[in-house]
C-alpha positions in Angstrom: 122.2 -9.2 168.8 123.9 -6.0 169.1 125.6 -3.9 166.3 129.2 -2.8 166.7 129.7 0.9 166.5 131.4 2.1 163.3 134.8 3.8 163.7 134.7 5.3 160.1 135.6 9.2 159.8 135.6 11.5 156.7 138.5 13.8 155.9 138.8 16.7 153.4 140.9 14.6 151.2 138.2 12.0 151.0 135.6 14.8 150.0 137.7 16.2 147.1 138.7 12.7 146.2 135.1 11.9 145.1 135.1 12.6 141.3 131.3 12.9 141.0 131.2 15.5 143.7 134.1 17.5 142.2 132.6 17.4 138.7 129.2 18.6 140.0 130.9 21.6 141.8 132.9 22.5 138.7 129.7 22.4 136.5 127.8 24.6 139.0 130.6 27.2 139.0 130.8 27.2 135.2 127.1 27.7 134.9 127.2 30.7 137.3 130.1 32.2 135.4 128.3 31.9 132.1 125.2 33.4 133.5 127.1 36.4 135.0 129.0 36.9 131.7 125.8 36.8 129.7 124.1 39.3 131.9 127.1 41.6 132.4 126.1 43.8 129.4 122.7 44.2 131.1 124.2 45.3 134.4 125.2 43.3 137.4 122.4 42.4 139.7 122.1 44.1 143.1 124.3 47.0 141.9 122.7 50.5 142.4 122.1 52.5 139.2 121.1 56.0 138.0 118.0 55.7 135.8 116.8 58.4 133.5 115.2 58.5 130.0 115.9 60.2 126.7 113.7 61.1 123.8 115.3 60.7 120.3 113.7 61.2 116.9 114.8 57.7 115.8 116.0 54.7 117.8 118.1 53.8 114.7 118.5 50.1 115.4 119.4 50.4 119.1 118.5 47.3 121.1 117.1 47.2 124.6 119.5 45.5 127.0 122.3 45.4 124.4 123.2 48.9 123.3 125.6 50.9 125.4 125.5 54.4 126.7 128.8 56.3 126.5 130.3 59.6 127.4 133.5 60.5 125.4 133.8 56.9 124.3 133.7 55.4 127.8 130.8 53.1 128.7 128.6 54.5 131.5 125.5 52.3 131.2 123.1 50.5 128.9 119.7 51.0 127.4 117.2 49.0 129.4 114.0 49.7 127.3 112.9 51.3 124.0 109.4 52.6 123.6 107.9 54.0 120.4 105.9 57.2 120.9 103.3 58.1 118.1 103.0 61.7 116.8 101.1 63.9 119.2 100.1 67.4 118.2 103.2 69.4 117.2 105.5 66.5 118.2 106.5 64.0 115.5 106.8 60.3 116.0 109.8 59.5 118.3 111.3 56.9 120.6 111.8 56.9 124.4 114.9 55.3 125.7 115.1 54.2 129.3 118.7 54.4 130.4 120.4 52.7 133.3 123.6 54.6 134.1 126.4 54.1 136.7 125.7 55.7 140.0 128.6 58.0 139.7 126.9 59.7 136.8 124.0 60.9 138.9 123.3 64.6 138.6 123.9 64.8 134.8 123.4 68.5 133.7 119.9 69.2 132.5 121.2 70.8 129.2 123.0 67.6 128.2 122.4 66.3 124.7 122.2 62.8 123.2 122.8 61.4 119.7 122.9 57.9 118.2 126.3 57.0 116.7 127.5 53.9 114.9 129.7 51.5 116.9 131.1 49.9 113.8 130.5 49.7 110.1 128.5 46.5 110.6 125.5 48.4 111.9 125.9 48.3 115.7 124.9 51.6 117.4 125.4 53.2 120.8 123.9 56.3 122.5 126.4 59.1 123.0 125.8 61.5 125.8 127.2 65.1 125.5 127.2 66.6 129.1 126.0 70.2 129.3 127.2 73.1 131.5 124.2 73.7 133.6 124.6 73.7 137.4 121.2 71.8 137.7 121.2 68.1 137.3 118.7 65.6 136.0 117.0 63.9 138.9 116.6 60.1 139.0 113.6 59.3 136.7 114.1 62.5 134.8 114.1 62.9 131.0 116.2 64.5 128.3 113.7 66.2 125.9 113.5 65.7 122.2 114.9 69.3 121.6 118.3 68.1 123.1 118.6 65.1 120.7 120.9 65.8 117.8 119.8 64.5 114.3 120.9 61.1 113.2 122.7 60.6 109.9 123.0 56.9 108.8 125.9 55.7 106.8 123.6 54.3 104.1 121.9 57.7 103.9 125.2 59.4 103.5 126.3 57.0 100.8 122.9 57.5 99.0 124.0 61.0 98.2 126.3 59.6 95.6 123.7 58.4 93.2 124.4 57.8 89.5 123.8 61.4 88.5 126.1 62.7 91.3 128.7 60.2 90.5 128.7 61.2 86.9 129.0 64.8 87.9 131.9 64.1 90.2 133.7 62.1 87.5 133.2 65.0 85.0 134.5 67.5 87.6 137.6 65.4 88.2 138.1 65.1 84.5 137.9 68.8 84.0 140.2 69.5 86.9 142.7 67.1 85.4 142.6 68.9 82.1 142.9 72.2 83.9 146.0 71.1 85.8 147.6 69.4 82.8 150.7 71.2 81.6 150.7 73.5 84.6 153.2 71.8 86.8 155.5 74.8 87.1 152.6 77.0 88.2 151.6 74.4 90.7 155.2 74.2 92.1 155.2 78.0 92.4 151.9 78.0 94.2 153.1 75.3 96.6 156.3 77.4 97.2 154.3 80.5 97.9 152.1 78.5 100.4 154.9 79.0 102.9 154.2 82.7 103.0 150.5 81.9 103.5 151.0 79.7 106.5 151.9 82.4 109.2 148.7 84.4 108.4 146.8 81.2 108.3 148.1 80.3 111.7 147.0 83.6 113.1 143.5 83.1 111.6 143.3 79.6 113.1 144.4 81.1 116.4 141.6 83.6 116.3 139.1 80.8 115.4 140.3 78.6 118.2 140.1 81.5 120.8 137.3 81.1 123.3 136.0 84.6 122.5 135.4 83.6 118.9 132.8 81.0 120.0 133.4 78.8 117.0 131.3 76.1 118.6 128.4 78.6 118.6 129.0 79.2 114.9 128.9 75.5 114.2 125.6 75.2 116.2 124.2 78.1 114.3 125.2 76.5 111.0 123.6 73.2 112.2 120.4 75.1 113.1 120.4 76.8 109.7 120.8 73.4 108.0 117.8 72.1 109.9 115.8 75.2 109.0 116.7 74.8 105.3 115.7 71.1 105.2 112.0 71.8 104.3 113.0 73.9 101.3 115.6 71.4 100.0 113.7 70.8 96.7 114.1 74.5 95.9 117.8 74.2 96.4 117.9 71.3 94.1 116.2 73.4 91.5 118.7 76.2 92.2 121.6 73.7 91.6 120.0 72.5 88.4 119.8 76.1 87.2 123.4 76.7 88.2 124.4 73.7 86.1 122.7 75.3 83.1 124.7 78.5 83.8 127.9 76.5 84.1 127.1 74.8 80.7 126.7 78.3 79.2 130.1 79.3 80.6 131.6 76.1 79.3 130.2 76.9 75.8 131.9 80.3 76.0 135.2 78.7 77.0 137.6 80.4 74.5 136.1 83.9 75.0 136.1 83.4 78.8 139.7 82.3 78.7 140.6 85.3 76.7 138.8 87.6 79.1 140.7 86.0 82.0 144.0 86.4 80.2 143.2 90.1 79.7 142.2 90.6 83.4 145.8 91.4 84.7 146.4 94.1 82.1 142.9 95.4 82.7 143.6 95.5 86.5 146.9 97.4 85.9 145.2 99.9 83.6 142.4 100.4 86.1 144.9 100.9 89.0 146.7 103.5 87.0 143.5 105.3 86.1 142.3 105.3 89.7 145.7 106.6 90.9 145.4 109.5 88.4 141.8 110.2 89.3 142.4 110.1 93.0 142.9 113.9 93.3 139.7 114.4 91.4 137.9 112.0 93.7 139.3 113.8 96.7 138.1 117.1 95.3 134.7 115.6 94.6 134.5 114.3 98.2 135.5 117.8 99.5 132.8 119.4 97.3 130.2 116.9 98.5 131.1 117.6 102.1 130.9 121.4 101.5 127.5 121.0 99.6 126.0 118.9 102.4 124.6 121.9 104.4 123.1 123.4 101.2 121.2 120.2 100.4 118.7 121.3 103.2 117.8 124.2 101.0 117.2 122.2 97.9 113.6 121.3 98.8 112.3 124.9 99.5 114.3 126.1 96.5 112.8 123.4 94.3 109.3 124.4 95.5 110.0 128.1 94.7 111.4 127.2 91.3 108.3 125.1 90.6 106.0 127.9 91.6 108.1 130.3 89.3 107.8 127.9 86.4 104.1 127.6 86.9 103.7 131.4 86.9 105.9 132.0 83.9 104.6 129.2 81.7 101.3 131.2 80.8 103.4 134.3 80.2 105.8 132.4 77.9 102.8 131.1 75.9 101.9 134.7 75.0 105.5 135.5 73.9 104.9 134.8 70.2 101.9 137.1 70.1 103.9 139.7 72.0 106.8 139.4 69.6 104.5 140.3 66.7 103.1 143.3 68.5 106.6 144.3 69.6 107.8 144.3 66.0 105.0 146.7 65.1 105.9 148.9 68.1 109.6 148.9 67.1 108.7 149.9 63.5 106.6 152.8 64.8 109.3 153.8 67.2 111.8 153.8 64.3 109.5 156.2 62.4 109.1 158.3 65.5 112.9 158.6 66.0 113.3 159.9 62.5 110.7 162.7 63.1 112.5 166.1 63.5 110.2 167.1 66.4 111.0 164.0 68.4 114.1 165.4 70.3 112.2 168.4 71.5 109.3 166.2 72.7 111.8 163.8 74.4 113.4 166.7 76.3 110.0 167.9 77.5 109.0 164.4 78.5 112.2 164.0 80.5 111.4 167.3 82.3 107.9 166.0 83.0 109.1 162.7 84.3 111.7 164.5 86.5 108.9 166.7 87.9 106.7 163.6 88.6 109.5 161.7 90.3 108.8 163.3 93.7 105.1 162.6 93.3 105.7 159.0 92.3 108.2 158.5 95.2 105.3 159.4 97.5 102.4 157.7 95.7 104.3 154.4 95.0 104.7 153.2 98.6 101.3 154.6 99.5 99.7 152.5 96.8 101.9 149.4 97.3 101.5 149.3 101.1 98.2 151.2 101.8 96.3 150.6 98.5 95.5 154.4 98.7 94.5 155.1 95.0 92.2 152.1 94.8 90.4 153.0 98.0 90.0 156.7 97.0 88.6 155.7 93.5 86.3 153.2 95.0 85.0 155.6 97.6 84.5 158.3 94.9 82.5 155.9 92.9 80.3 154.9 95.8 79.4 158.6 96.4 77.3 158.6 93.3 76.6 154.9 93.1 72.9 155.2 94.1 70.2 157.0 92.0 67.1 156.5 89.9 65.9 157.3 86.3 66.2 161.0 86.9 69.9 160.8 87.9 72.4 159.8 90.5 72.2 160.7 94.1 74.9 162.0 96.4 75.8 159.7 99.3 76.9 161.8 102.3 77.0 161.4 106.1 76.5 164.6 108.1 78.0 165.0 111.5 75.7 167.3 113.5 77.3 169.4 116.1 76.2 173.0 117.1 79.8 174.1 117.8 80.6 173.0 114.3 77.5 174.2 112.4 77.6 177.8 113.6 80.4 180.3 113.0 83.1 180.0 115.6 86.4 181.7 116.3 88.2 178.4 116.5 87.8 174.6 115.8 85.4 172.6 117.8 86.6 171.2 121.1 86.1 167.6 120.0 87.4 167.9 116.4 89.7 165.0 115.2 91.2 165.9 111.9 94.3 164.6 109.9 94.6 166.8 106.8 98.0 165.3 105.7 98.0 161.6 106.6 101.2 159.6 106.3 100.9 156.7 103.9 104.2 155.0 103.1 106.0 151.7 103.5 106.1 152.1 107.3 102.4 152.9 108.2 99.0 153.7 106.8 97.3 156.5 108.7 94.3 157.0 106.3 91.5 155.0 107.7 93.5 153.8 110.8 93.4 157.0 112.9 92.1 156.3 116.4 89.4 158.6 117.8 90.6 160.3 121.0 88.5 162.6 123.3 89.3 166.3 122.9 90.7 168.2 120.0 93.4 166.5 117.9 94.5 168.0 114.6 97.4 166.6 112.6 99.0 163.2 112.6 98.1 160.9 115.5 100.8 159.8 117.9 102.6 156.5 117.4 102.9 154.3 114.4 99.7 153.1 112.8 99.3 149.6 111.1 100.9 149.2 107.7 97.8 147.7 106.1 94.4 148.8 104.9 91.4 147.3 103.2 92.2 145.1 100.1 90.1 145.9 97.0 89.1 143.9 94.0 88.7 145.1 90.4 85.1 145.3 89.2 84.1 142.2 87.2 83.4 144.3 84.1 86.9 145.7 84.2 88.4 142.2 84.7 86.4 140.9 81.7 87.6 143.7 79.5 91.2 143.1 80.6 90.9 139.5 79.6 89.4 140.4 76.3 92.3 142.7 75.6 94.8 140.0 76.4 96.1 141.7 79.6 95.0 138.8 81.8 95.1 135.1 81.3 91.8 133.5 80.5 90.7 131.1 83.3 90.2 127.5 82.3 
């Protein structure tokens, strides 16, 4: 028995006409679409990506595989993994985010910054990337450090600022402002009308702030850095605010007096302006005098030193003035009796003649004594001539210069004699004791000008003690 070959053939219509086969295909396509849709937020498979990581101080409810990465609001990738990093040395606890970005974002500048921002008020978050300006890019597998992560401010933390005490303070402030504005509608209208004059200058100021040279962005960054630096001392600022509240309470207690003072301010300002306008010439003259005196200020210090020395010198003298006044009184009484004596005029005339005669002598002796100490040296030397002796009497100190041509009688002076019988002792030179010895015979004043100084002498101790006892010298303390 043989089987007859079958003549049955299948057509495309027969294939799609099978409901079981069509339903299975539709189910498979639906499952694939659902899987692709579910995994779309995690990135499509087999699509090349640019993978880097970022360190943030707080992951702030970001979710791995679900939170987006955006630049300027546009989605550029997702967060693939979140890893908690414990505190290490100087670094605090932080979170490491592994990012999977689109391939066209490769080469992100190395100075780019990141921050976690709320996606909605329901609590969803996303990572916002702020591209930098560096020419160098972050290589694949690179990392954005913690220093380039901006701080995170949660909405609940912002709302926690308005606690009960703060809310009461705000309500009180609004109430006080309402009382202050009550009945001042006309003044408010005038202020609003005058705001039109303020707008052109304000526009110029805003133009300056918006200019690139102003670097307003740098100012904001500086203020942000200042805020971060002040964060550790926040309790002290709270204490400062509390003390400020105490001060404001005191100002509120002095309300009527303070209001009166504010009312008087315009009239006070007008009076002060008039006074300053009148005193301006005086101030100009004072400024000119100060400018002219400026070179003289350099001499104030040496002048003050000289004045101090003079005061120190005159103070002991002034202490003896009362005693001197008593003695001067006695002297004046005696001088009065002397002036009444009939023989006084004749004595005064003779004294005048004597003084006139001595004037030439004093004119010679005064510079010799002041410059060359002549009289003191002469008197000292005369005293030393007879200073030595014994019980029988004083001896004569002498030094003999032995020379045969000077010991025997001769028709002329010795050939080696140096003598100056009339030395010049005045304010310009002191020849006595300063004459040089020169070979040969030299009689008279030496050639050239001799030094204007000689040996300084001191008074004998006994004479000094007697002068102090007589009140002529100050007693040493």
